[in-house]
C-alpha positions in Angstrom: 144.0 198.8 -20.5 146.5 201.5 -19.9 147.5 203.6 -22.9 151.0 205.0 -23.5 152.2 207.6 -25.8 155.8 207.7 -26.7 157.5 210.9 -28.0 161.0 210.7 -29.3 163.0 213.8 -29.4 166.3 214.2 -31.1 169.1 216.5 -30.1 172.3 217.6 -31.5 175.1 216.5 -29.2 177.1 219.1 -27.6 180.8 219.3 -28.3 183.0 217.5 -25.8 183.9 219.9 -22.9 182.2 221.8 -20.2 179.6 224.5 -20.3 178.9 227.4 -17.9 175.1 227.7 -18.4 172.1 225.5 -18.6 171.4 223.7 -21.9 167.7 223.2 -22.7 167.2 219.6 -23.6 163.4 219.5 -23.6 160.3 221.9 -23.8 157.0 220.2 -24.3 153.4 221.5 -24.1 151.3 218.4 -24.4 148.1 216.7 -23.2 147.4 213.4 -21.6 144.2 212.4 -23.2 141.2 210.7 -21.9 142.4 207.2 -20.6 146.0 207.9 -21.2 148.1 207.5 -18.0 151.6 208.4 -19.2 153.8 209.9 -22.0 157.6 208.9 -22.5 160.3 211.1 -23.9 163.7 210.0 -25.0 166.4 212.5 -24.0 169.8 212.3 -25.6 172.1 213.5 -22.8 175.4 214.8 -24.4 177.6 215.0 -21.4 177.8 214.5 -17.6 176.0 217.1 -15.5 173.0 218.0 -13.4 169.8 217.1 -15.2 166.9 219.3 -14.0 163.3 218.4 -15.0 160.1 220.2 -14.0 156.4 219.4 -14.9 153.5 221.7 -14.2 149.9 220.9 -14.9 146.6 222.6 -13.8 144.7 219.5 -14.5 146.4 216.7 -12.5 149.3 216.1 -10.1 152.2 215.0 -12.4 154.8 212.2 -11.5 158.2 212.0 -13.1 160.4 208.9 -13.6 164.0 209.0 -15.1 165.4 205.7 -16.3 169.2 205.8 -17.4 171.0 203.7 -20.0 172.0 201.3 -17.2 168.5 200.8 -16.1 168.7 202.7 -12.8 165.8 205.0 -12.0 165.1 208.2 -10.1 161.7 209.5 -9.1 160.9 213.1 -8.9 159.3 215.0 -6.0 155.8 216.3 -6.5 153.2 218.7 -5.2 149.4 219.0 -6.0 150.2 220.6 -9.4 153.9 220.2 -10.2 156.7 217.8 -10.0 160.6 218.3 -10.1 163.5 215.9 -10.5 167.2 216.8 -10.1 169.8 214.0 -10.9 173.6 214.0 -11.4 174.0 212.0 -14.8 177.6 210.7 -15.3 177.2 208.7 -18.4 176.0 210.5 -21.8 173.4 208.6 -23.6 169.8 208.1 -24.1 167.7 208.6 -21.0 163.9 207.8 -20.8 161.6 210.4 -19.0 158.2 209.5 -18.2 155.4 211.9 -17.0 152.4 210.1 -15.6 149.2 210.9 -13.8 147.6 209.2 -10.8 144.4 207.4 -10.9 143.2 210.3 -8.7 142.6 210.8 -4.9 139.1 211.0 -3.4 138.4 214.5 -2.4 141.7 215.7 -4.0 140.2 217.8 -6.5 141.7 215.9 -9.3 139.9 214.4 -12.4 139.1 210.5 -11.9 141.6 209.7 -14.8 144.0 212.6 -14.2 144.1 213.7 -17.8 144.8 217.1 -19.2 147.3 219.6 -20.3 150.8 220.0 -19.0 154.2 221.7 -19.4 157.5 219.7 -19.3 161.0 221.3 -19.2 164.3 219.5 -19.0 167.7 221.4 -18.7 171.2 220.1 -18.1 174.2 222.0 -16.9 177.8 220.5 -16.9 180.4 221.4 -14.2 182.4 224.5 -15.1 185.7 223.1 -13.6 187.3 220.2 -11.9 188.0 220.5 -8.0 191.3 219.2 -7.0 192.4 218.2 -3.4 194.4 221.0 -1.9 194.1 223.4 -4.9 191.5 226.2 -3.9 189.0 227.4 -6.4 189.1 231.3 -5.9 186.1 232.3 -8.0 183.2 234.6 -8.2 179.4 233.9 -8.0 177.6 236.1 -10.6 174.2 236.7 -11.9 175.3 235.0 -15.2 175.6 231.7 -13.5 172.8 228.9 -13.7 170.1 229.1 -11.3 169.7 226.5 -8.6 166.1 225.4 -8.1 164.9 228.8 -9.5 166.3 230.7 -6.5 170.0 231.1 -6.3 173.0 231.3 -8.5 175.4 228.3 -8.5 178.8 227.3 -10.0 179.2 223.6 -10.5 182.4 221.6 -10.0 183.3 217.9 -10.8 185.0 216.2 -7.9 186.6 212.6 -7.9 186.6 211.0 -4.5 190.2 210.2 -3.3 191.7 206.8 -2.5 190.4 207.1 1.1 186.8 207.5 -0.3 186.4 210.6 1.9 187.0 214.3 1.8 186.0 217.6 3.5 184.9 220.5 1.3 184.8 224.1 2.6 183.2 227.1 1.0 184.2 230.6 2.4 183.1 234.0 1.3 183.1 237.6 2.8 180.2 238.7 0.3 177.5 236.3 1.0 176.1 233.4 3.2 177.4 230.3 1.6 175.8 227.0 0.8 177.4 223.7 -0.4 175.5 221.0 -2.3 176.6 217.7 -3.4 175.0 215.4 -6.0 176.1 211.6 -6.2 175.5 209.6 -9.3 173.1 207.2 -7.4 170.6 209.9 -7.0 171.5 211.0 -3.4 172.1 214.5 -2.3 173.6 216.3 0.6 174.2 220.0 1.6 175.3 222.3 4.4 174.6 225.9 5.1 176.6 227.1 8.1 179.3 225.0 9.5 180.5 225.9 12.8 179.9 229.4 14.1 180.1 231.2 10.9 178.1 231.6 7.6 180.8 229.6 5.8 179.8 226.0 4.7 181.6 222.7 5.3 180.5 219.4 3.9 182.0 215.9 4.1 181.7 213.7 1.0 182.3 210.0 0.9 181.8 206.9 -1.1 183.8 204.5 -3.4 187.2 205.9 -4.6 187.0 207.5 -7.9 183.3 208.2 -7.7 182.3 211.4 -9.4 180.4 213.9 -7.2 179.0 217.2 -8.5 179.7 220.0 -6.1 177.6 223.2 -6.1 178.8 226.5 -4.6 175.6 228.7 -4.0 174.3 231.1 -1.6 171.6 231.0 1.2 169.8 234.1 -0.1 168.3 234.4 -3.6 170.3 236.6 -5.9 173.4 236.8 -3.7 176.6 237.2 -5.5 180.3 237.7 -4.7 183.9 236.2 -4.3 184.4 232.8 -2.7 187.0 230.2 -2.1 186.2 226.5 -2.4 188.6 223.9 -1.1 188.7 220.2 -1.0 190.9 218.1 1.4 191.2 214.4 1.6 190.4 212.8 4.9 192.3 209.6 6.1 190.4 207.5 8.4 192.1 206.4 11.6 192.8 202.6 12.1 189.9 200.6 12.7 187.4 203.0 11.1 185.1 201.6 8.5 183.3 203.3 5.6 179.6 204.1 6.6 176.9 203.0 4.3 173.4 204.4 4.8 171.1 202.0 6.4 173.6 199.3 6.8 172.8 196.1 9.0 174.7 195.7 12.2 175.2 192.4 14.0 175.1 191.4 17.7 177.8 190.9 19.1 179.9 193.2 17.2 182.1 196.3 17.4 182.1 199.0 14.7 184.1 202.2 14.2 183.0 205.1 12.1 183.6 208.8 11.4 180.5 211.2 11.8 180.8 214.0 9.3 177.2 215.4 9.5 174.2 215.2 11.5 173.7 211.5 12.1 174.2 207.8 10.9 171.4 205.5 10.4 171.8 201.6 10.9 169.5 198.6 10.8 169.5 195.8 13.6 167.4 192.7 13.2 165.9 191.4 16.5 163.7 188.6 17.6 160.9 189.0 20.1 162.2 189.1 23.6 165.8 189.4 22.5 167.9 191.8 24.6 170.1 194.4 23.2 172.8 196.7 24.6 174.4 199.4 22.5 177.4 201.4 23.6 178.4 204.6 21.7 181.9 206.0 22.6 183.5 209.1 21.3 186.3 211.4 22.5 185.4 214.0 20.0 181.7 214.8 20.7 178.8 214.0 23.2 177.2 210.8 21.7 173.4 210.2 21.5 171.7 207.1 20.5 168.0 206.6 19.3 166.2 203.2 18.5 162.9 203.0 16.6 160.9 199.8 16.7 158.9 198.4 13.8 155.8 198.5 16.2 156.4 202.3 16.9 158.3 201.8 20.1 161.2 204.3 20.8 164.3 204.3 23.0 166.9 206.9 23.4 170.0 207.6 25.6 172.5 210.4 26.0 175.1 209.8 28.9 174.3 206.4 30.4 177.7 205.1 29.3 179.6 207.6 31.3 182.0 210.4 30.1 179.3 211.6 27.7 179.1 208.2 26.1 175.5 206.9 25.3 174.4 203.3 26.5 171.2 202.0 25.3 169.7 198.7 26.8 166.3 197.3 25.7 164.2 194.0 25.3 162.7 193.8 21.8 158.8 193.5 22.2 158.4 192.3 18.6 160.4 190.5 16.0 161.5 192.7 13.1 164.0 195.4 11.8 164.9 198.1 14.2 166.4 201.5 13.2 169.3 202.6 15.1 170.6 206.4 14.9 173.9 207.4 16.1 174.6 211.2 16.4 175.9 214.0 18.7 173.6 215.2 21.6 173.3 218.5 19.6 171.4 218.4 16.3 174.1 220.4 14.3 176.9 219.0 12.1 179.9 217.4 13.8 183.1 215.8 12.6 184.6 213.0 14.8 185.2 209.4 15.3 183.0 207.0 17.4 182.6 203.3 18.1 179.5 201.2 18.4 179.5 198.1 20.5 176.5 195.8 20.3 176.2 193.1 22.8 173.9 191.0 25.0 173.2 192.9 28.2 175.3 191.6 31.2 173.8 189.5 33.9 173.0 191.6 36.9 173.0 190.9 40.6 170.9 193.3 42.8 172.9 195.1 45.6 170.6 197.9 46.5 166.9 198.7 46.3 164.9 201.7 47.8 161.4 203.4 47.3 161.2 207.1 47.2 158.7 210.0 46.3 159.6 213.2 44.5 157.6 216.2 45.9 159.5 219.0 44.2 162.9 218.5 46.0 165.7 216.1 44.9 165.9 212.8 47.0 169.4 211.3 47.8 170.5 207.7 48.6 173.8 206.7 49.9 175.1 203.5 48.1 178.4 201.7 48.8 180.3 200.7 45.5 183.5 198.7 45.3 186.5 199.7 43.1 187.0 197.4 40.2 183.3 196.7 39.9 180.9 197.7 37.2 177.4 198.8 38.3 174.1 199.7 36.6 172.1 202.3 38.4 168.4 202.5 37.7 165.4 204.7 38.6 161.9 203.6 37.5 158.6 205.4 37.9 155.1 205.1 36.4 154.2 208.5 37.8 157.2 210.9 36.8 159.7 211.4 34.2 162.8 210.7 36.3 166.4 212.2 36.3 169.2 210.4 38.0 172.4 212.2 39.1 175.5 210.5 40.5 177.9 212.1 42.9 181.3 210.8 44.4 182.0 210.1 48.1 183.6 213.6 48.3 180.4 215.2 46.6 181.9 215.7 43.1 179.5 215.4 40.1 180.0 212.2 38.0 177.2 211.7 35.7 173.5 212.3 35.0 170.7 210.6 32.9 167.2 211.4 32.0 165.7 208.7 29.7 168.5 206.0 29.4 166.0 203.3 30.9 162.8 202.1 29.6 160.4 204.9 28.6 161.2 208.0 30.7 163.1 205.9 33.3 166.8 206.7 34.0 169.8 204.5 33.8 173.5 204.9 34.4 176.4 202.5 34.0 179.4 203.3 36.3 182.8 201.7 37.2 184.2 203.3 40.3 188.0 204.1 40.5 187.9 203.9 44.1 185.6 202.4 46.8 183.1 204.4 49.0 179.6 205.7 49.5 178.3 207.2 46.4 175.2 209.4 46.3 172.3 208.8 43.9 170.1 212.0 43.6 166.7 211.5 42.1 164.3 214.2 40.8 161.5 214.7 38.3 162.2 216.3 35.1 159.6 218.8 36.0 159.3 220.3 39.5 155.6 220.2 39.3 155.5 216.5 38.3 155.2 214.7 41.7 155.1 210.8 42.4 156.8 207.7 43.7 159.7 206.0 42.2 162.0 202.9 42.7 166.0 203.0 42.8 167.9 199.9 42.0 171.6 199.2 41.9 172.9 196.1 40.0 176.5 194.7 40.1 177.6 193.1 36.8 178.6 189.5 37.1 182.1 188.9 35.9 
């Protein structure tokens, strides 16, 4: 039977207000005895702030769990001999902190029952000021500020999300390379180092209006100090743009609009085995890119198959389950822009052109007559090479290109010509040394 030790610690509550330095809530040097798997501590948290907890043991790999007065829990991150937990606690009150030992991992060097000595420390730091929209905080990061993860100094601010539920924060400094961090009450975190082409930071925060967010102004390099300016500006969403929620489910058919304010958005789509799916991602603000991950390990992606830098992904689900859809820009950096996602059944297609070819190091071209007003899907398939398809107009102008928009490393483009004529499809291998045969097919969409 698992034994449990409960240690109750009493603290004198801090006066109402904010503090500028860390407040020590707990320092414990104790032992998990033979057969004891966990110990619990009651933390009297006096005010809202960032609660930082660290456990170290030379005997076992500690695990941390924090449970708030409302029953919500946060787990810490752990390494072979330590564990750390950072959480923005909004409500003062009694929190339960549990340190536990795993049952042991074969070959991991731990004792079978994971017992032994450990050191446990808990600190809390309250925000030093409130951040208001349109009111810059001109301040100084000094060596008297609290440490952030034992490496850099940080000044903390409390920020209430505006009526739109979204805002853009910017941290600028001529003295140091800035970093912005954000902690939400639900345990999620976000950060940004270099926004754009400078070492200044920009971060988009969002959630339910009135949500308290803890904002940290810190540096990239340990020990860096200096003057800075921190600003917050409410973002208003264009008409038809919804509030993104991580890992939200999307339905087919459906059209959704979102604002990307970071690296990517992640969604869930439930598909039956054999079900066909088409996803179109359109944006006037950035080069869109789609990725789809199947529950069986299959992967699909597309960059420009939708034309005009829009992504178009078409697939047939090999197995039933929940698929992960990621929407982002072609570059992996942060972007700020609006996009739409359209989920539909792929259209019925009529074959209007088919040809075989072989790539031997030089591009191969095919002339295909296309009619104004029609919509066409152009495909290149090969089991021998990773294909690249480029489309040129009747007068030779470049129109679009695709690498892996089809199944696997095949290519696929969708195109609606603005005038009739003979268009050129150029096919090559992704690598000039990768030779082999391929098939070109052109389909017209049924009205």
